C-alpha positions as CSV (number, residue, x, y, z in Angstrom):
1,M,92.7,24.4,-59.9
2,F,93.5,22.5,-56.9
3,N,96.4,23.5,-54.8
4,S,97.8,22.2,-51.4
5,L,97.3,25.4,-49.7
6,P,97.0,25.3,-46.0
7,G,93.5,26.0,-45.0
8,V,90.3,27.6,-45.9
9,L,90.4,30.7,-48.0
10,A,94.2,30.4,-48.1
11,L,94.0,30.5,-44.2
12,L,96.7,33.1,-43.7
13,H,97.9,32.1,-40.2
14,R,101.3,30.9,-39.9
15,R,101.1,28.5,-36.9
16,L,98.3,26.0,-37.6
17,L,99.2,22.6,-36.6
18,S,98.8,20.7,-40.0
19,S,101.6,18.5,-40.2
20,T,99.9,15.2,-39.6
21,S,96.8,13.8,-41.3
22,R,95.1,13.4,-37.9
23,T,95.3,17.1,-37.2
24,V,93.9,17.8,-40.7
25,T,91.0,15.6,-40.2
26,R,90.2,17.3,-36.9
27,T,90.6,20.7,-38.6
28,C,88.3,19.8,-41.5
29,R,85.5,17.9,-39.5
30,F,82.5,20.1,-38.7
31,L,81.2,19.6,-35.2
32,G,82.5,16.1,-35.0
33,G,80.2,14.6,-37.7
34,M,80.2,14.9,-41.5
35,E,83.3,16.9,-42.8
36,A,82.7,20.2,-44.4
37,A,83.3,21.9,-47.6
38,V,83.7,25.5,-47.0
39,V,82.4,28.0,-49.6
40,R,83.3,31.6,-49.8
41,C,80.9,33.3,-52.3
42,I,80.4,37.2,-51.9
43,P,78.0,38.9,-54.2
44,G,79.6,41.2,-56.7
45,E,82.9,39.3,-56.7
46,P,83.6,37.4,-60.0
47,K,85.4,34.4,-58.1
48,F,84.3,31.9,-55.2
49,T,86.3,29.3,-53.4
50,I,85.6,25.9,-52.3
51,S,87.9,24.4,-49.6
52,F,87.6,20.8,-48.2
53,C,90.0,17.9,-47.1
54,L,90.7,14.8,-49.4
55,D,92.9,11.9,-48.8
56,G,94.3,13.6,-45.6
57,S,95.1,17.0,-47.3
58,H,93.5,20.3,-47.8
59,K,92.0,21.2,-51.2
60,H,91.4,24.7,-52.3
61,M,89.5,25.5,-55.6
62,L,89.1,29.1,-57.3
63,R,86.4,29.3,-59.8
64,D,84.1,31.6,-61.5
65,Q,80.8,32.3,-59.9
66,D,78.8,32.2,-63.1
67,E,80.4,29.0,-64.2
68,P,78.0,26.0,-64.4
69,L,78.1,23.7,-61.7
70,G,78.9,20.8,-63.9
71,K,82.5,22.0,-64.7
72,V,83.4,22.4,-61.1
73,L,82.3,18.9,-60.4
74,D,83.9,17.6,-63.3
75,R,87.3,19.3,-62.4
76,I,87.0,17.8,-58.9
77,S,86.5,14.3,-60.6
78,K,89.6,14.8,-63.1
79,S,91.8,15.9,-60.2
80,I,91.0,12.7,-58.2
81,A,91.7,10.5,-61.4
82,K,95.0,12.4,-61.9
83,N,96.1,11.7,-58.2
84,Q,95.1,8.2,-58.6
85,G,97.1,7.7,-61.7
86,K,100.1,9.0,-59.8
87,A,99.6,6.5,-57.1
88,K,99.1,3.6,-59.6
89,R,102.3,4.3,-61.3
90,K,104.2,3.6,-58.1
91,K,102.5,0.1,-57.7
92,K,103.6,-3.2,-59.2
93,P,103.0,-3.7,-63.0
94,Q,100.3,-6.1,-62.8
95,Q,98.4,-3.5,-60.8
96,E,98.8,-0.8,-63.4
97,A,96.7,-2.7,-66.0
98,Q,93.7,-2.7,-63.6
99,Q,91.0,-0.3,-64.9
100,Q,90.0,2.5,-62.4
101,E,86.3,3.6,-62.5
102,P,85.9,7.4,-62.4
103,T,84.9,8.8,-58.9
104,V,81.3,10.1,-59.0
105,V,81.0,13.6,-57.8
106,K,77.7,15.5,-57.5
107,L,76.1,18.1,-55.4
108,L,72.7,17.4,-53.6
109,F,70.2,19.8,-51.8
110,G,67.1,18.5,-50.0
111,G,68.2,14.9,-51.0
112,D,68.0,15.8,-54.9
113,E,70.9,16.1,-57.2
114,V,71.4,19.8,-58.4
115,S,71.5,20.3,-62.1
116,D,75.0,20.7,-63.7
117,A,73.7,23.7,-65.6
118,V,73.0,25.9,-62.6
119,P,75.7,28.5,-61.9
120,N,78.0,28.1,-59.0
121,S,76.7,31.4,-57.2
122,E,73.2,29.7,-56.9
123,T,74.2,26.2,-56.0
124,W,76.7,26.1,-53.1
125,Q,74.1,26.8,-50.2
126,D,74.1,26.0,-46.6
127,G,72.5,22.7,-46.4
128,A,73.9,21.3,-49.6
129,V,75.9,18.1,-49.7
130,L,78.9,17.6,-51.8
131,Q,79.4,13.8,-52.6
132,V,82.8,12.6,-53.8
133,G,82.6,8.8,-54.3
134,N,81.5,7.5,-51.0
135,L,82.5,10.7,-49.0
136,K,79.9,13.4,-48.1
137,Y,80.7,16.9,-47.1
138,T,78.2,19.4,-45.7
139,V,78.6,22.7,-47.6
140,L,79.2,25.8,-45.3
141,R,78.6,29.0,-47.3
142,N,80.3,32.1,-45.9
143,A,81.0,30.3,-42.7
144,P,82.8,32.1,-39.9
145,T,86.2,31.6,-40.7
146,F,89.6,32.7,-39.1
147,T,91.7,34.7,-41.7
148,T,94.3,35.3,-39.1
149,A,95.1,33.1,-36.0
150,E,98.7,33.2,-34.3
151,L,100.1,32.8,-31.0
152,P,102.7,35.2,-29.7
153,G,106.5,34.0,-29.8
154,S,107.3,34.5,-26.3
155,I,105.1,33.2,-23.6
156,L,105.9,33.7,-19.8
157,S,104.2,32.1,-16.8
158,G,101.8,34.5,-15.0
159,F,101.4,36.7,-18.0
160,P,98.4,36.8,-20.3
161,V,98.7,35.0,-23.6
162,C,96.6,37.0,-26.1
163,P,96.3,35.3,-29.7
164,K,96.2,37.5,-32.7
165,L,92.7,36.6,-34.3
166,E,91.0,38.1,-37.2
167,V,87.6,36.4,-38.3
168,E,85.5,36.7,-41.4
169,F,81.7,36.3,-41.3
170,G,82.0,36.0,-37.5
171,N,82.3,37.7,-34.3
172,L,85.4,37.3,-31.9
173,Q,83.3,37.8,-28.9
174,D,81.1,34.8,-29.9
175,C,84.1,32.5,-30.7
176,E,85.0,29.4,-28.4
177,F,88.5,28.9,-27.1
178,T,89.9,26.0,-25.4
179,W,93.8,25.8,-24.2
180,F,95.9,22.7,-23.7
181,K,99.4,22.3,-22.5
182,E,101.7,19.7,-23.8
183,N,102.3,16.9,-21.2
184,R,105.9,16.2,-20.2
185,P,107.3,13.0,-21.0
186,N,105.9,10.0,-18.9
187,S,103.4,12.3,-17.3
188,R,100.5,11.5,-19.5
189,S,98.1,8.9,-18.1
190,D,95.2,7.0,-19.5
191,A,92.8,9.1,-17.4
192,T,94.2,12.2,-18.8
193,E,93.7,11.1,-22.3
194,E,90.2,10.0,-21.6
195,A,89.3,13.3,-19.9
196,T,90.7,15.5,-22.9
197,G,89.5,13.3,-25.8
198,E,93.1,13.3,-26.8
199,G,95.9,10.6,-27.1
200,S,98.4,12.9,-28.3
201,G,99.9,14.2,-24.9
202,W,97.7,17.3,-24.3
203,T,96.0,18.2,-21.2
204,Q,93.2,20.8,-21.2
205,V,94.2,23.9,-18.9
206,G,91.6,26.6,-19.8
207,S,89.1,28.2,-21.8
208,G,88.4,31.8,-23.0
209,R,90.3,34.1,-25.4
210,V,93.0,35.0,-23.0
211,H,95.0,32.4,-21.1
212,V,97.5,32.9,-18.3
213,P,99.9,30.1,-17.9
214,S,100.8,29.0,-14.4
215,N,104.3,27.8,-13.0
216,Q,103.3,24.3,-13.6
217,D,103.3,25.0,-17.4
218,I,107.0,26.1,-17.6
219,G,108.8,24.0,-20.1
220,C,105.5,22.9,-22.0
221,R,104.2,24.1,-25.3
222,L,100.6,25.4,-25.4
223,K,97.9,24.6,-28.0
224,L,94.8,26.8,-28.6
225,C,91.6,25.2,-30.3
226,C,89.4,28.0,-31.4
227,V,86.0,27.7,-33.0
228,P,84.8,30.7,-35.2
229,K,81.3,31.7,-34.5
230,D,78.7,34.3,-35.4
231,G,76.0,33.9,-32.7
232,S,75.1,30.2,-32.8
233,R,76.5,29.7,-36.4
234,R,79.8,27.9,-36.4
235,G,82.7,27.5,-38.8
236,L,85.8,25.2,-38.8
237,A,87.9,24.9,-35.7
238,K,91.6,26.0,-35.9
239,E,94.4,24.7,-33.8
240,L,97.5,26.6,-33.0
241,V,100.6,25.3,-31.2
242,S,103.0,27.7,-29.7
243,V,106.5,27.9,-31.2
244,G,108.5,27.9,-28.0
245,E,107.7,26.6,-24.4
246,V,106.3,28.6,-21.5
247,E,109.2,30.3,-19.9
248,A,109.6,31.5,-16.2
249,G,108.3,34.9,-15.7
250,P,110.3,37.7,-13.7
251,G,108.3,37.2,-10.5
252,V,107.0,40.5,-8.9
253,C,106.8,43.6,-11.5
254,M,106.8,47.1,-10.4
255,F,103.2,47.6,-11.5
256,D,101.9,44.7,-9.5
257,N,101.1,46.7,-6.4
258,R,99.5,49.5,-8.5
259,H,97.0,46.8,-9.8
260,M,95.6,46.4,-6.3
261,Y,93.9,49.8,-6.8
262,T,92.4,48.8,-10.2
263,V,91.1,45.4,-9.8
264,K,87.8,46.5,-10.9
265,E,86.8,48.9,-13.8
266,A,85.8,52.5,-12.7
267,E,82.2,53.0,-12.1
268,W,80.2,55.1,-14.3
269,P,80.3,58.1,-14.3
270,A,84.0,57.8,-13.5
271,V,86.5,57.2,-16.2
272,R,89.9,55.6,-15.9
273,V,92.7,57.0,-17.8
274,V,96.2,56.1,-18.6
275,S,99.1,57.9,-20.3
276,Y,102.2,55.8,-20.9
277,N,105.4,56.1,-22.9
278,I,106.1,52.4,-23.6
279,L,109.5,52.7,-25.1
280,A,109.6,52.1,-28.9
281,D,111.6,49.0,-30.0
282,I,113.5,50.9,-32.6
283,Y,114.9,53.0,-29.7
284,A,115.3,50.1,-27.3
285,Q,117.4,48.0,-29.6
286,T,120.0,50.7,-30.6
287,D,123.7,50.2,-29.5
288,L,123.3,53.7,-27.9
289,S,120.3,52.3,-25.6
290,K,122.3,49.1,-24.8
291,T,125.6,50.7,-23.9
292,V,124.8,54.2,-22.8
293,L,121.3,54.7,-21.9
294,Y,120.3,51.5,-20.2
295,P,123.6,49.5,-19.7
296,Y,122.2,48.3,-16.3
297,C,119.3,46.5,-18.0
298,A,119.7,42.9,-18.9
299,P,119.9,42.5,-22.7
300,Y,116.9,40.0,-22.7
301,A,114.8,42.4,-20.9
302,L,115.1,44.9,-23.7
303,Q,114.0,42.4,-26.3
304,L,110.6,43.2,-27.7
305,D,108.9,39.8,-27.1
306,Y,109.9,39.9,-23.5
307,R,108.7,43.6,-22.9
308,Q,105.5,43.0,-24.7
309,N,104.7,40.3,-22.1
310,L,105.0,43.0,-19.4
311,I,103.2,45.7,-21.3
312,K,100.1,43.6,-22.1
313,K,99.9,42.5,-18.4
314,E,100.6,46.0,-17.0
315,L,97.9,47.7,-19.3
316,S,95.3,45.0,-19.0
317,G,95.7,45.0,-15.1
318,Y,94.7,48.7,-15.0
319,N,91.3,48.2,-16.3
320,A,91.3,51.4,-18.0
321,D,88.5,53.2,-20.1
322,I,91.1,55.5,-22.0
323,I,94.6,54.6,-22.8
324,C,96.9,57.0,-24.4
325,L,100.4,55.5,-25.3
326,Q,103.4,57.1,-26.8
327,E,106.3,55.3,-28.7
328,V,104.3,52.7,-30.1
329,D,105.9,50.7,-33.0
330,N,103.7,50.2,-35.9
331,G,104.0,46.4,-35.8
332,V,103.4,46.3,-31.9
333,F,100.1,48.1,-32.4
334,M,99.0,45.7,-35.2
335,D,100.3,42.5,-34.0
336,S,100.4,42.9,-30.1
337,L,98.4,45.7,-28.6
338,T,95.4,45.6,-30.7
339,P,94.8,41.9,-30.3
340,A,95.7,41.9,-26.6
341,L,93.5,44.9,-25.6
342,D,90.6,44.1,-27.9
343,A,90.3,40.8,-26.0
344,F,90.1,43.0,-22.7
345,G,87.3,45.1,-24.3
346,L,89.1,48.2,-25.8
347,D,89.4,49.4,-29.3
348,G,92.3,51.6,-30.6
349,V,93.5,54.0,-33.2
350,F,97.0,54.5,-34.3
351,K,98.8,57.7,-35.7
352,V,102.3,56.8,-36.9
353,K,104.9,59.8,-37.0
354,E,105.9,60.8,-40.5
355,K,109.0,58.9,-41.9
356,Q,109.2,56.9,-38.7
357,H,108.1,53.4,-37.6
358,E,106.7,54.6,-34.2
359,G,103.6,56.8,-33.0
360,L,100.7,57.3,-30.9
361,A,98.0,55.1,-29.9
362,T,94.7,55.8,-28.1
363,F,92.5,53.0,-26.9
364,Y,89.0,53.3,-25.5
365,R,86.6,50.9,-23.7
366,R,83.8,50.0,-26.4
367,S,81.2,49.4,-23.8
368,K,81.5,53.0,-22.5
369,F,82.7,55.0,-25.5
370,R,82.0,55.3,-29.2
371,L,84.6,56.8,-31.7
372,L,82.9,59.8,-33.3
373,S,85.9,61.3,-35.3
374,R,89.6,61.7,-35.5
375,H,91.4,65.0,-35.9
376,D,95.3,64.0,-36.1
377,I,97.9,66.6,-37.2
378,L,101.6,66.8,-37.9
379,L,102.3,69.7,-35.8
380,S,104.9,71.4,-38.2
381,E,102.7,70.9,-41.3
382,A,99.8,72.5,-39.5
383,L,101.8,75.5,-38.4
384,T,102.5,76.5,-42.1
385,S,99.3,75.3,-43.7
386,D,96.4,76.1,-41.3
387,P,95.5,79.9,-41.2
388,V,94.4,79.4,-37.7
389,H,98.1,79.4,-36.8
390,S,99.1,82.2,-39.0
391,E,99.8,84.7,-36.1
392,L,102.1,82.2,-34.4
393,L,103.8,81.4,-37.5
394,D,104.6,85.1,-38.2
395,K,106.3,85.4,-34.9
396,V,108.3,82.1,-35.4
397,S,109.4,83.2,-38.7
398,A,111.3,86.1,-37.1
399,N,114.1,83.5,-36.6
400,S,114.5,81.4,-39.6
401,T,116.9,79.0,-37.8
402,L,114.3,78.2,-35.2
403,K,111.6,78.0,-37.9
404,E,113.6,75.5,-40.0
405,K,114.3,73.4,-36.8
406,I,110.6,73.3,-35.9
407,L,109.6,72.3,-39.5
408,Q,111.8,69.4,-39.6
409,R,110.3,67.8,-36.5
410,S,107.8,65.0,-37.1
411,T,105.9,65.6,-33.8
412,T,102.3,64.5,-34.0
413,L,99.1,65.3,-32.3
414,Q,96.5,62.6,-32.0
415,A,93.0,64.2,-31.3
416,T,89.9,61.7,-30.8
417,V,86.3,62.6,-30.2
418,L,84.5,60.1,-28.1
419,E,80.8,59.8,-27.1
420,D,79.8,58.5,-23.6
421,L,77.6,55.4,-24.4
422,N,75.8,55.9,-20.9
423,K,74.8,59.3,-21.6
424,P,74.4,59.7,-25.4
425,G,75.2,63.0,-26.6
426,R,78.0,63.7,-24.0
427,K,81.3,64.0,-25.7
428,V,85.0,64.2,-24.8
429,C,88.1,65.1,-26.7
430,V,90.9,62.9,-25.9
431,A,94.4,64.4,-27.0
432,N,97.7,62.4,-27.0
433,T,101.1,63.7,-28.1
434,H,104.8,63.1,-27.6
435,L,106.7,66.5,-27.9
436,Y,110.3,67.1,-29.1
437,W,112.8,65.3,-26.9
438,H,116.0,67.4,-26.9
439,P,117.0,68.9,-23.5
440,K,117.7,72.3,-25.1
441,G,114.4,72.2,-27.1
442,G,112.2,74.1,-24.8
443,N,111.3,76.8,-27.5
444,V,110.6,74.2,-30.1
445,R,108.2,72.5,-27.6
446,L,106.4,75.7,-26.7
447,V,105.6,76.4,-30.3
448,Q,104.4,72.9,-30.7
449,M,102.2,73.2,-27.8
450,G,100.9,76.4,-29.0
451,V,99.8,74.7,-32.2
452,A,98.3,71.7,-30.5
453,L,96.1,73.8,-28.1
454,Q,94.8,75.9,-30.9
455,H,94.0,72.8,-33.0
456,L,92.2,71.2,-30.1
457,S,90.3,74.4,-29.3
458,R,88.9,74.3,-32.9
459,V,88.1,70.7,-33.0
460,I,86.0,71.1,-29.8
461,R,84.5,74.4,-30.9
462,E,83.4,72.7,-34.3
463,V,82.8,69.1,-33.6
464,A,82.0,68.7,-30.0
465,P,80.7,72.1,-28.6
466,G,81.3,71.9,-24.8
467,A,83.2,68.7,-24.5
468,P,85.8,68.6,-22.0
469,L,89.5,68.0,-22.9
470,I,91.7,65.1,-21.5
471,F,95.3,65.8,-22.8
472,C,97.7,63.1,-22.4
473,G,101.3,62.5,-23.3
474,D,104.9,62.5,-22.9
475,F,105.6,66.3,-23.1
476,N,109.3,66.0,-22.4
477,S,108.8,69.0,-20.1
478,T,109.3,69.2,-16.2
479,P,107.1,71.4,-14.1
480,S,109.6,74.3,-14.5
481,S,109.3,74.4,-18.1
482,G,107.4,76.9,-20.4
483,V,105.1,74.2,-21.7
484,F,103.9,73.3,-18.0
485,Q,103.4,77.0,-17.4
486,L,101.4,77.4,-20.7
487,L,99.2,74.5,-19.8
488,M,98.8,75.4,-16.0
489,E,98.6,79.3,-16.2
490,A,97.2,79.7,-19.8
491,V,100.2,82.1,-20.7
492,V,104.0,82.1,-21.1
493,P,105.7,85.5,-20.9
494,Q,108.3,86.4,-23.5
495,Q,110.9,86.5,-20.6
496,H,110.7,82.8,-20.0
497,E,114.0,81.2,-20.5
498,D,112.7,78.5,-22.7
499,W,112.5,80.9,-25.5
500,S,116.3,81.0,-25.6
501,S,116.9,77.3,-24.4
502,S,118.8,76.4,-27.5
503,G,121.1,79.6,-27.6
504,P,120.7,83.2,-28.8
505,E,120.8,82.0,-32.5
506,E,117.4,80.2,-32.1
507,S,115.9,82.5,-29.6
508,C,112.4,83.8,-30.3
509,S,110.8,85.6,-27.5
510,M,107.1,86.2,-27.5
511,E,104.0,86.0,-25.1
512,L,102.3,82.9,-25.8
513,L,98.6,82.5,-25.0
514,S,96.9,79.3,-24.4
515,A,93.7,78.6,-26.3
516,F,92.2,77.2,-23.2
517,P,91.8,78.5,-19.6
518,A,94.2,77.2,-17.1
519,L,94.2,73.3,-17.2
520,L,95.0,70.9,-14.2
521,S,97.7,68.1,-14.0
522,A,95.4,65.4,-12.9
523,C,98.3,63.3,-11.3
524,G,100.0,66.4,-9.9
525,Q,103.8,66.9,-10.3
526,P,105.5,63.5,-9.4
527,A,109.1,63.6,-8.6
528,Y,109.8,61.6,-11.8
529,T,107.9,59.7,-14.5
530,N,111.1,59.0,-16.4
531,Y,114.0,57.3,-14.4
532,V,117.2,56.2,-16.3
533,G,120.7,56.1,-15.3
534,G,121.6,59.6,-16.2
535,F,118.3,61.4,-15.5
536,H,115.0,61.5,-13.7
537,G,112.3,63.9,-13.7
538,C,108.6,64.5,-14.4
539,L,107.9,64.5,-18.1
540,D,104.4,62.9,-18.6
541,Y,101.2,64.4,-17.6
542,I,97.3,64.0,-17.9
543,F,95.8,67.5,-18.1
544,I,92.0,68.3,-17.5
545,Q,89.8,71.2,-17.6
546,P,88.8,71.7,-13.9
547,D,85.6,73.4,-14.7
548,S,84.5,70.2,-16.5
549,M,86.1,67.2,-14.7
550,Q,87.5,66.4,-11.3
551,V,89.8,63.8,-10.1
552,E,88.4,61.0,-8.2
553,Q,91.4,58.9,-7.6
554,V,95.2,59.0,-8.6
555,I,96.7,55.4,-8.5
556,P,100.0,55.9,-6.6
557,L,103.3,55.6,-8.5
558,P,105.7,52.8,-7.4
559,S,107.8,53.6,-4.5
560,H,111.5,54.9,-5.1
561,Q,112.7,51.6,-3.8
562,E,110.7,49.6,-6.2
563,V,111.8,51.9,-9.1
564,T,115.7,51.4,-8.2
565,T,115.5,47.7,-7.3
566,Y,117.4,47.1,-10.6
567,E,119.1,50.4,-10.5
568,A,116.9,52.2,-13.0
569,L,114.4,51.8,-15.8
570,P,113.8,49.9,-17.9
571,S,114.6,46.6,-16.1
572,V,113.6,42.7,-15.9
573,A,110.5,43.9,-13.8
574,H,109.4,47.0,-15.9
575,P,109.3,47.3,-19.7
576,S,109.9,50.9,-20.2
577,D,112.0,53.9,-19.0
578,H,108.8,55.6,-18.2
579,I,106.1,55.1,-15.7
580,A,102.4,54.9,-16.5
581,L,100.2,57.6,-15.1
582,V,96.8,56.3,-13.9
583,C,93.7,58.2,-12.5
584,D,90.1,58.1,-12.2
585,L,88.2,61.2,-13.4
586,R,84.6,62.2,-13.1
587,W,82.6,64.8,-15.0
588,N,81.4,67.7,-12.9
589,P,77.6,67.9,-12.4
């Protein structure tokens, strides 16, 4: 049955410009010539779809694959007759009596009419022609098609605009993109219209999947025309128009000077690594955040759309090979980070915290690494269910209060094994975590780290023998903490003050040994990586095994003056209360 559904295959995007017949015609026309009838017909599926434009509107038909062709053509003809009947009833009485000849609908292939008895699955092929009256449509079977196409809600001048795109039967790397900006009133000239081929007030301003609007674009909407492709094979173009206008950016951001050190990608065998707590929206939008934690931050600068502009520009400017992020909202990973970083050549994996809406994300440059396996765990669950942690569990169980507190935590470890594409067979284990946050939770964090290290040791031993470990995260631990000592010295004595950090009732003194030899903090011990109104300190790290990797370059952190320009973090010039750690690492010979 026909439905006025917006677009091919139900075309799930929300911002396709389809309000005028002119736009519909441009969307349906194939390569500027004959219009197209797009067919989606997958072997093994009972149904197939036909989508095309007729009388200025989209038509979408769902039919059985094994149905005879004649039934589909008859259905199209009857639908046209029904619509014509409705139109006639609106005309004058003398016109109603006129007899309307039925519209001829047939399918041609190689110039010959296809038999009505042949099943749909065999008839609707590339090169076939659907004839509806005097109109002819070229049939595109399983053509490259955008199933998702959206522009972000907030667009700032000087910041990359990365559309969310998903394509079926195509490759995003092959697709073509053309950007336009809306002309201001009285600014359009005949020359502009002639140059762009448009008479509707749009001027071409760029090409490519990502566009960075300039200050001259402020106050204008953007339009993106995108053509789905698979190699040289093309599908139907889509047009997207931004909901809002381009707004002025904040000017100089805190990360801009750091980008001077990362203009180019690290040259192999160097690997650029980023670890960054990007501040989850579910925490940034609480009353506590707005009134107590970050009262100095302008309210609009805490809004997710605004901060996402800054985060995407910051991350893309580092040209990193591996990015480990903490406090990543589920929606942010799917709708913002993945489309943006994919456009810059990175693939990503996500691990959400149990019963929460934020988690951990690890991205890797697909031209340099291949994902081999994932070994993510919930630390509290692993402690009680995995026999490898039985000794640690016995010691923790000596204090039931502490044990219960540890088991209530949703702290997660993300463990990803990658293969170096430049040297097949060489692997690296990338770990990412965000430990318990409470200032008095040093004992909980020690147990969590003990579980994490034991798990990572086994992953490397069983899955990637000899692979170096890169361990990133927000450890919520200063250099004087037990966690830092465990990682840097491979042991924490039972006398360490963190064992009783939450009071004698939760004390659990033990000697805790690391499953790894002493690690190295690749970025050293900065004065702080977290700077808010009531606290500043070093909580974030990138740890490596010094016998396997060495530090080639540490990207300098922002100056104290830069950090405190707007009093503290986050601010209009920085999207998080943390500062990203960035360094270039190199495998030892």
